[in-house]
N, C-alpha and C positions, 0 to 999 in steps of 0.2 A: 504493500500500500504506500501511496505517496503522502507524506506529511509536510506541510508548509508552516514554518514558524514565522509569524508576521512581525513580531517585535522582540526578537532575542536580545536587543539592546537594553531591555528593562532588567536584565540580569547582569551581575558583575562579570568582568572579563576573565577573572581568575576562577570562575566556577564552570566545571565541565558539564555540558548538557548534551550527552550522546543521544542518538536516536533510540527510542524504545525498541525492544525486540519485536520483530514483526513488521517494522517500518523498513521498506526496501529502498525507498527514494526519499531522502531527507533534505529539504531546502530551507535555508534560514535567511532572514533579512533582519537587520538591526531595527528598522521601523518601516511601516508601510502606510503611505497616505491613502485616503479613502478611494481616490480615483484609480489606484493600482491593485486593489484587493482582488477584484474579479479576474483581471489579467493574470495575476500571480497564482491564483488558486483554481484556475480552470480545470486542471487535472488532479486536484487534491482530493484525496479521500478523507484526510484529517487536517484540520487547522488547529495550530497552537496559537493562542494569543493571550496577552495579559490585559491590555487596555484598549486595543483597537476596537472601534465601534463596528459591529456587524449587524446591519439592518435587514429588514425583510426583503428589500429589493436585491440586496447582495446575495442573500441566501437563495432567492428564487432563480438567480442566474448562475448557480453552481450545482449543476445536476449530478455530479459525481460525489458530492460531499456527503459523508456518512457520520462524521463526528466533529464537533467543535470542543476542543479540550482547553479550558481556561487554565492559565498558570497562576491563578489567584482564587480567592474565596468569593469575592463579589461577582455577580452575574448580570449586573444591570447594563453592561455594554453589549449584550447580545439580545436580539429579539427572540424571546423564548416561544412565543406563539408561532412565529414563522418556523422555528425548528420543529415544533410538533406537527405543523401542517405538512412539512416536507419530509417527515420521518427522519429527522437528523437528531442524533443523540447529543446532549449537551452535558458535559462534566465540568465540575470545578474541583479545586483542591482545598481542603480545610485541615486545620490542626497542625500545620507545619511551622507556625511562628509562635508557638505557645511559650517559648523562652524569649525570643527576640523582641516581640511587641511589649510584653510587660517590663522587660529591662529598659527598653527605650522610653516607656512611660515614665519610669522613675528618673531616667536621665533628664528628661524634659522638666519633670516636677522639681527635682533638686536644683537644677540649674536656674530655674525661675525663682524658686523660694529663697535661694542664696545669692541671687543676682550674679551668677557665675560669669556670664559674658561681659557684663559691666566691669567686674573686677579684673578679669583677664586684660581687658583693654586698658584699664588704669595702670596696670603693671607695665604693659607693652609700650604705652605712649609716653611714659615718663611722669605721669601724674603722681604716682606714689613717691617716686624719687624727689620730685619737687615739693611734695607735701612735707617730707622730712621726718614724719612720725614712723615708729616701727611697724605700725599697721594702719590700714585705711578702712573706715567703717562709715562711709557717707550714705550707704543704702542699708537698711536693717537686714540682718540675716534671720530667716525664719526657720525654726526647727519643725520637723514633721511630727515628732513625738507629741502625743496628746491632742493633735489636730484631728478633725473629723473629715474623712474622705467619703464623698458621695460617688457612687458608681452607677452610671446609666448604661445598661447593657451587661447583663450578668451571665455571659457564656463562659467558655473555657478560659478566655483571656481575662475577662472581668474577675473570675474567681482566682486566677493566679495573681492578679494585681492585689486582690484582697489579702492573700497570704503574705505577700511582700509588705504590704502596708501594715499589717498587724505585727510583723517583725520589727518595723520601725516604731511600734507603739502607738499607731494611729487607731482611732475608732472608725469603723467602716459601716456605712449605710448603703443598702441596695435599694435602688429606686424601682418601684412598680411602674408599669406603663402609665403614661399620663391619662388621668381621668378614671383610673380603675382602683378598686379597693385592693389593698395588699393581699396577695394570694396566701401568705402564711406569715408567721412571726419573723421570718428572715428578711422580709421586705418592709420598707416604709413607703408612704405615699410619695408620689413624685414631688408634690409641693413641699412636703416636710424635708425631703432631701435637698431641694433648692435652698430652703431657709436655714438649714443647719450645717451645711458643708463649708469647711475652710478651703477645701480643694474639691473640684468637681471633675471627674475623669470620664470621658465618653468612649464607650466601646460597643455601641449599638450599630446595626446596619442602617443604611440609608434607604428609606422607602417613603411612601406618601405620608405616613404618620410621623416620621422623624425629620422630614425636610424642614429646615429652619426651626428645629425643636428649640434651639437656643436662639431666642429672638428678643425684641425689646420688652415684651411682656414677661417672659420667663426670667430675663436678666433682672427685672425690677423686683422679683420675688427672692433674690439672693441676698438675704439679710446680712450675711457675714462678709460680703465683698470677697468672694473666693478667687483663687487661681483656677482657671479652667484649662484642662489638658484635653487635647483632641487627637487621638490616634485612630479614629474611626473613619469618618468621611467628611470632607470639607463642607458639603451641603447641609450637614446637620446644624451648622452654625451660620447664622446670618452675619456675614462679614461686616457690613456697615453697622449693624446694631452692636456687634462686639467692639468694633473700633470706637463707637460713641461711648460705650460703657467704660472703656479704658480712659478716654478723655474725661469722662464725668466721674471717674473714680468709683463706679459701681462695682467693679471687680479690680483686684490688684494686679492681674496679669493674665496672659494667654500664652500657652505653650502648645504648639500644634505641629503635626507632621503632615497635615492634609489641608487642601484648599478647595474652594468652590470650582476653580478652573485650574487644571494642572497641565504643564508647569504654570506657576502663578503668573498672572499678567500684570503689566506695569501699572494699570489703573486700579488694581485691587486695593481697596481702602486699608487692608491690613498692613500694607507696606508703609503707611504713614505712621505706624506705631512700632516699626521694626527696631528702633533705637531705644525703646523703653527698657529700663533695667530688668523688668520682669516679663519681657516678651522674648520668646525664642522660637525660631522656625527651623524645621528640617524638611528636606525635599522628598516626602512620601517614601522614606526608606526604613521606617520602624520595623517592617516585616523582614528586612533583607540581610540579617547576619549571614555570614558564609555558611554556617551550619544549617540555618533555616532554608537557604536556597537549595542546598544539597538534599535536605530532607524533602522539600517540595518536589524536586525532580525525581527522586526515588518513588514517591507516592504517585506522581503523574505517570511515570513510566510503567508502573504496575497496572494502573487503570487502563492505559492505552493497549498494553500487551494483552490484558485479559479481554478487552473489547475486540481486538483483532482475532484472538483465538476463538472467541465465541461465535464469530461470523464465518469461520472456516468450516 
Protein backbone atom coordinates (compact mmCIF):
# COMPACT_ATOMS: atom_id res chain seq x y z
CA UNK A 1 0.00 0.00 0.00
CA UNK A 2 1.11 3.55 -0.67
CA UNK A 3 1.25 5.91 2.30
CA UNK A 4 1.77 9.66 1.97
CA UNK A 5 2.88 11.71 4.98
CA UNK A 6 1.71 15.27 4.29
CA UNK A 7 3.46 17.13 7.12
CA UNK A 8 6.41 15.16 8.40
CA UNK A 9 7.99 18.49 9.34
CA UNK A 10 5.77 18.61 12.44
CA UNK A 11 8.15 16.06 13.98
CA UNK A 12 11.72 16.65 15.12
CA UNK A 13 14.48 15.96 12.60
CA UNK A 14 16.22 13.61 15.04
CA UNK A 15 13.22 11.29 15.45
CA UNK A 16 13.15 8.26 13.15
CA UNK A 17 9.77 7.77 11.44
CA UNK A 18 10.07 4.58 9.36
CA UNK A 19 7.29 3.21 7.21
CA UNK A 20 4.99 0.88 9.17
CA UNK A 21 5.11 -2.78 8.20
CA UNK A 22 2.87 -3.39 5.22
CA UNK A 23 3.49 0.01 3.62
CA UNK A 24 5.28 -0.72 0.36
CA UNK A 25 5.48 2.82 -1.02
CA UNK A 26 6.22 5.56 1.53
CA UNK A 27 6.29 9.21 0.41
CA UNK A 28 6.92 12.08 2.82
CA UNK A 29 6.62 15.86 2.59
CA UNK A 30 7.62 18.37 5.25
CA UNK A 31 4.40 20.28 4.63
CA UNK A 32 1.62 20.27 2.08
CA UNK A 33 -0.46 23.29 1.04
CA UNK A 34 -4.14 22.65 0.41
CA UNK A 35 -3.84 23.01 -3.36
CA UNK A 36 -1.34 20.13 -3.57
CA UNK A 37 -3.11 17.56 -1.37
CA UNK A 38 -5.11 15.88 -4.13
CA UNK A 39 -2.16 15.81 -6.53
CA UNK A 40 0.17 14.29 -3.95
CA UNK A 41 -2.37 11.73 -2.72
CA UNK A 42 -3.97 10.55 -5.98
CA UNK A 43 -2.48 7.06 -5.57
CA UNK A 44 -2.44 6.99 -1.78
CA UNK A 45 -4.14 4.22 0.14
CA UNK A 46 -3.14 5.87 3.41
CA UNK A 47 -2.59 9.49 4.41
CA UNK A 48 -0.57 10.44 7.48
CA UNK A 49 -1.16 13.96 8.73
CA UNK A 50 -0.84 15.98 11.89
CA UNK A 51 -2.56 19.29 11.18
CA UNK A 52 -3.24 19.48 7.43
CA UNK A 53 -6.94 20.24 6.86
CA UNK A 54 -8.64 17.48 4.88
CA UNK A 55 -12.10 18.59 3.79
CA UNK A 56 -14.98 16.73 2.17
CA UNK A 57 -14.11 17.88 -1.35
CA UNK A 58 -10.56 16.58 -0.97
CA UNK A 59 -11.80 13.23 0.32
CA UNK A 60 -14.28 12.94 -2.57
CA UNK A 61 -11.42 13.34 -5.06
CA UNK A 62 -9.22 10.58 -3.62
CA UNK A 63 -10.91 7.34 -4.80
CA UNK A 64 -8.09 5.01 -3.69
CA UNK A 65 -7.94 6.36 -0.14
CA UNK A 66 -8.69 3.78 2.57
CA UNK A 67 -7.23 5.25 5.77
CA UNK A 68 -6.45 8.68 7.19
CA UNK A 69 -4.07 8.19 10.09
CA UNK A 70 -3.66 11.28 12.23
CA UNK A 71 -0.35 11.72 14.02
CA UNK A 72 -2.15 13.47 16.87
CA UNK A 73 -5.11 13.09 19.21
CA UNK A 74 -7.29 15.92 17.92
CA UNK A 75 -9.43 15.03 14.90
CA UNK A 76 -11.03 18.36 14.05
CA UNK A 77 -8.86 18.90 10.96
CA UNK A 78 -10.55 16.06 9.05
CA UNK A 79 -14.17 15.94 7.85
CA UNK A 80 -15.38 12.86 9.72
CA UNK A 81 -18.76 12.73 7.98
CA UNK A 82 -17.04 12.63 4.59
CA UNK A 83 -14.82 9.78 5.79
CA UNK A 84 -17.89 7.78 6.80
CA UNK A 85 -19.67 8.56 3.51
CA UNK A 86 -16.72 7.32 1.43
CA UNK A 87 -15.95 4.34 3.69
CA UNK A 88 -12.59 5.75 4.76
CA UNK A 89 -11.24 4.74 8.16
CA UNK A 90 -10.05 7.57 10.39
CA UNK A 91 -7.60 6.86 13.21
CA UNK A 92 -5.95 9.13 15.74
CA UNK A 93 -3.29 8.41 18.36
CA UNK A 94 -3.89 9.05 22.05
CA UNK A 95 -1.93 8.58 25.24
CA UNK A 96 1.55 9.16 23.81
CA UNK A 97 2.23 12.44 25.66
CA UNK A 98 1.17 11.51 29.19
CA UNK A 99 4.62 12.51 30.45
CA UNK A 100 5.51 15.30 28.04
CA UNK A 101 2.38 17.47 28.36
CA UNK A 102 2.11 17.42 32.18
CA UNK A 103 5.80 18.24 32.54
CA UNK A 104 5.44 21.08 30.04
CA UNK A 105 2.41 22.29 32.00
CA UNK A 106 4.55 22.73 35.08
CA UNK A 107 7.39 24.30 33.12
CA UNK A 108 4.95 26.98 31.98
CA UNK A 109 3.36 27.29 35.41
CA UNK A 110 6.61 27.63 37.34
CA UNK A 111 8.17 29.98 34.81
CA UNK A 112 5.17 32.31 35.03
CA UNK A 113 4.72 32.14 38.80
CA UNK A 114 8.41 32.86 39.38
CA UNK A 115 8.79 35.33 36.49
CA UNK A 116 11.51 33.15 35.00
CA UNK A 117 11.89 34.82 31.62
CA UNK A 118 11.87 38.28 33.22
CA UNK A 119 14.70 37.37 35.59
CA UNK A 120 16.72 35.59 32.91
CA UNK A 121 16.62 38.76 30.83
CA UNK A 122 17.64 40.92 33.81
CA UNK A 123 20.72 38.76 34.30
CA UNK A 124 21.59 38.69 30.59
CA UNK A 125 21.07 42.40 29.84
CA UNK A 126 23.15 43.72 32.75
CA UNK A 127 20.25 44.98 34.87
CA UNK A 128 21.27 42.84 37.84
CA UNK A 129 24.92 43.94 37.57
CA UNK A 130 23.89 47.60 37.40
CA UNK A 131 21.58 47.16 40.37
CA UNK A 132 24.51 46.12 42.52
CA UNK A 133 22.60 44.00 45.05
CA UNK A 134 23.38 40.33 45.58
CA UNK A 135 19.86 39.45 44.39
CA UNK A 136 17.10 41.04 42.33
CA UNK A 137 13.46 40.79 43.42
CA UNK A 138 11.48 43.41 41.52
CA UNK A 139 8.71 40.92 40.60
CA UNK A 140 7.33 38.76 43.44
CA UNK A 141 8.14 35.04 43.32
CA UNK A 142 5.01 32.98 43.94
CA UNK A 143 5.22 29.49 45.46
CA UNK A 144 2.94 26.68 44.29
CA UNK A 145 2.63 25.08 47.72
CA UNK A 146 -0.75 25.75 49.38
CA UNK A 147 -2.15 27.27 46.18
CA UNK A 148 -5.36 25.94 44.60
CA UNK A 149 -5.08 24.48 41.12
CA UNK A 150 -8.27 24.23 39.10
CA UNK A 151 -8.25 21.70 36.28
CA UNK A 152 -10.66 21.90 33.35
CA UNK A 153 -10.49 18.62 31.46
CA UNK A 154 -9.85 15.63 33.70
CA UNK A 155 -8.59 12.98 31.31
CA UNK A 156 -5.31 11.09 31.49
CA UNK A 157 -3.25 14.27 31.30
CA UNK A 158 -5.42 16.21 33.73
CA UNK A 159 -5.06 13.40 36.25
CA UNK A 160 -1.29 13.29 35.82
CA UNK A 161 -1.16 17.07 36.36
CA UNK A 162 -3.17 16.46 39.52
CA UNK A 163 -0.57 14.01 40.83
CA UNK A 164 2.30 16.42 40.18
CA UNK A 165 0.41 19.34 41.70
CA UNK A 166 -0.23 17.41 44.90
CA UNK A 167 3.48 16.60 45.10
CA UNK A 168 4.07 20.37 45.11
CA UNK A 169 1.60 20.68 47.99
CA UNK A 170 -1.20 22.22 45.91
CA UNK A 171 -4.91 21.72 46.51
CA UNK A 172 -6.55 20.47 43.32
CA UNK A 173 -10.12 21.10 42.15
CA UNK A 174 -11.61 19.26 39.18
CA UNK A 175 -14.16 21.29 37.23
CA UNK A 176 -17.42 19.70 36.17
CA UNK A 177 -18.71 20.65 32.72
CA UNK A 178 -20.12 24.15 32.61
CA UNK A 179 -23.76 24.25 33.68
CA UNK A 180 -23.83 20.72 35.12
CA UNK A 181 -24.10 19.40 38.65
CA UNK A 182 -20.86 17.71 39.81
CA UNK A 183 -21.03 14.00 38.96
CA UNK A 184 -19.49 12.98 42.30
CA UNK A 185 -17.49 14.34 45.23
CA UNK A 186 -14.28 14.42 43.17
CA UNK A 187 -15.66 17.34 41.14
CA UNK A 188 -16.66 20.92 41.91
CA UNK A 189 -18.95 23.12 39.88
CA UNK A 190 -17.37 24.98 37.00
CA UNK A 191 -18.16 28.31 38.68
CA UNK A 192 -16.63 27.26 42.01
CA UNK A 193 -13.42 26.24 40.29
CA UNK A 194 -13.22 29.61 38.54
CA UNK A 195 -13.79 31.42 41.83
CA UNK A 196 -11.37 29.41 43.99
CA UNK A 197 -8.36 28.78 41.73
CA UNK A 198 -4.98 30.46 42.08
CA UNK A 199 -3.93 28.64 38.92
CA UNK A 200 -6.33 27.40 36.24
CA UNK A 201 -4.99 24.69 33.93
CA UNK A 202 -6.80 23.79 30.69
CA UNK A 203 -6.74 20.21 29.39
CA UNK A 204 -10.12 19.86 27.64
CA UNK A 205 -10.79 19.21 23.93
CA UNK A 206 -11.90 21.99 21.61
CA UNK A 207 -15.52 21.58 20.53
CA UNK A 208 -18.72 23.62 20.32
CA UNK A 209 -19.07 23.61 24.09
CA UNK A 210 -15.50 24.69 24.83
CA UNK A 211 -14.95 27.24 22.04
CA UNK A 212 -14.01 30.45 23.90
CA UNK A 213 -14.86 28.79 27.21
CA UNK A 214 -12.48 31.31 28.77
CA UNK A 215 -14.09 34.60 27.78
CA UNK A 216 -14.96 37.98 29.26
CA UNK A 217 -17.79 36.49 31.32
CA UNK A 218 -15.87 33.55 32.76
CA UNK A 219 -12.79 35.69 33.38
CA UNK A 220 -14.94 38.03 35.47
CA UNK A 221 -15.81 35.09 37.76
CA UNK A 222 -12.16 34.40 38.64
CA UNK A 223 -12.13 35.97 42.09
CA UNK A 224 -8.49 35.16 42.93
CA UNK A 225 -6.99 36.62 39.73
CA UNK A 226 -5.32 33.34 38.74
CA UNK A 227 -2.57 32.38 36.39
CA UNK A 228 -4.13 30.60 33.41
CA UNK A 229 -2.19 27.75 31.78
CA UNK A 230 -3.34 26.46 28.39
CA UNK A 231 -1.87 23.28 26.91
CA UNK A 232 -5.19 22.24 25.34
CA UNK A 233 -6.25 24.23 22.26
CA UNK A 234 -5.94 27.92 21.48
CA UNK A 235 -9.62 28.32 20.64
CA UNK A 236 -10.65 27.48 24.20
CA UNK A 237 -9.47 30.96 25.18
CA UNK A 238 -10.77 34.19 23.68
CA UNK A 239 -7.44 35.86 22.95
CA UNK A 240 -8.77 39.42 23.06
CA UNK A 241 -10.65 38.84 26.31
CA UNK A 242 -7.57 37.27 27.88
CA UNK A 243 -5.37 40.14 26.72
CA UNK A 244 -7.84 42.62 28.20
CA UNK A 245 -7.86 40.64 31.45
CA UNK A 246 -4.08 40.92 31.71
CA UNK A 247 -4.21 44.67 31.10
CA UNK A 248 -7.06 45.04 33.63
CA UNK A 249 -5.29 42.81 36.20
CA UNK A 250 -8.19 40.36 36.29
CA UNK A 251 -5.63 37.56 36.02
CA UNK A 252 -1.96 37.65 36.99
CA UNK A 253 -0.65 35.92 33.90
CA UNK A 254 -1.08 33.59 30.96
CA UNK A 255 1.15 30.65 30.07
CA UNK A 256 0.19 28.96 26.83
CA UNK A 257 1.45 26.43 24.33
CA UNK A 258 -1.47 26.92 21.93
CA UNK A 259 -3.05 29.75 19.95
CA UNK A 260 -6.25 30.41 18.01
CA UNK A 261 -4.26 30.43 14.77
CA UNK A 262 -1.04 28.45 14.45
CA UNK A 263 1.60 29.56 13.82
CA UNK A 264 0.58 32.68 15.70
CA UNK A 265 -0.16 35.63 13.41
CA UNK A 266 1.31 39.09 13.89
CA UNK A 267 -2.04 40.70 14.73
CA UNK A 268 -2.88 38.22 17.49
CA UNK A 269 -3.68 40.41 20.53
CA UNK A 270 -1.68 38.05 22.75
CA UNK A 271 1.54 39.38 21.23
CA UNK A 272 0.85 42.73 22.89
CA UNK A 273 1.38 41.09 26.31
CA UNK A 274 4.40 38.99 25.32
CA UNK A 275 6.74 41.01 27.53
CA UNK A 276 4.60 40.77 30.63
CA UNK A 277 6.66 39.10 33.41
CA UNK A 278 4.05 36.41 33.98
CA UNK A 279 3.31 35.64 30.32
CA UNK A 280 5.12 32.81 28.59
CA UNK A 281 4.48 31.31 25.15
CA UNK A 282 5.71 28.07 23.58
CA UNK A 283 5.06 27.04 19.95
CA UNK A 284 2.60 24.14 20.38
CA UNK A 285 5.33 21.71 21.36
CA UNK A 286 4.17 20.52 24.80
CA UNK A 287 3.38 17.12 23.27
CA UNK A 288 6.73 16.75 21.58
CA UNK A 289 9.41 15.40 23.86
CA UNK A 290 11.67 12.98 21.98
CA UNK A 291 10.30 10.01 23.89
CA UNK A 292 6.70 11.12 23.27
CA UNK A 293 7.32 11.38 19.52
CA UNK A 294 8.90 7.93 19.46
CA UNK A 295 6.01 6.48 21.47
CA UNK A 296 3.50 8.09 19.14
CA UNK A 297 5.14 6.57 16.08
CA UNK A 298 5.26 3.12 17.65
CA UNK A 299 1.54 3.31 18.44
CA UNK A 300 0.71 4.67 14.99
CA UNK A 301 2.79 2.02 13.23
CA UNK A 302 0.98 -0.80 15.03
CA UNK A 303 -2.41 0.68 14.12
CA UNK A 304 -1.49 1.02 10.47
CA UNK A 305 0.09 -2.44 10.25
CA UNK A 306 -2.99 -4.01 11.87
CA UNK A 307 -5.24 -2.09 9.45
CA UNK A 308 -3.30 -3.36 6.44
CA UNK A 309 -3.23 -6.93 7.78
CA UNK A 310 -6.99 -6.93 8.37
CA UNK A 311 -7.66 -5.90 4.76
CA UNK A 312 -5.55 -8.65 3.23
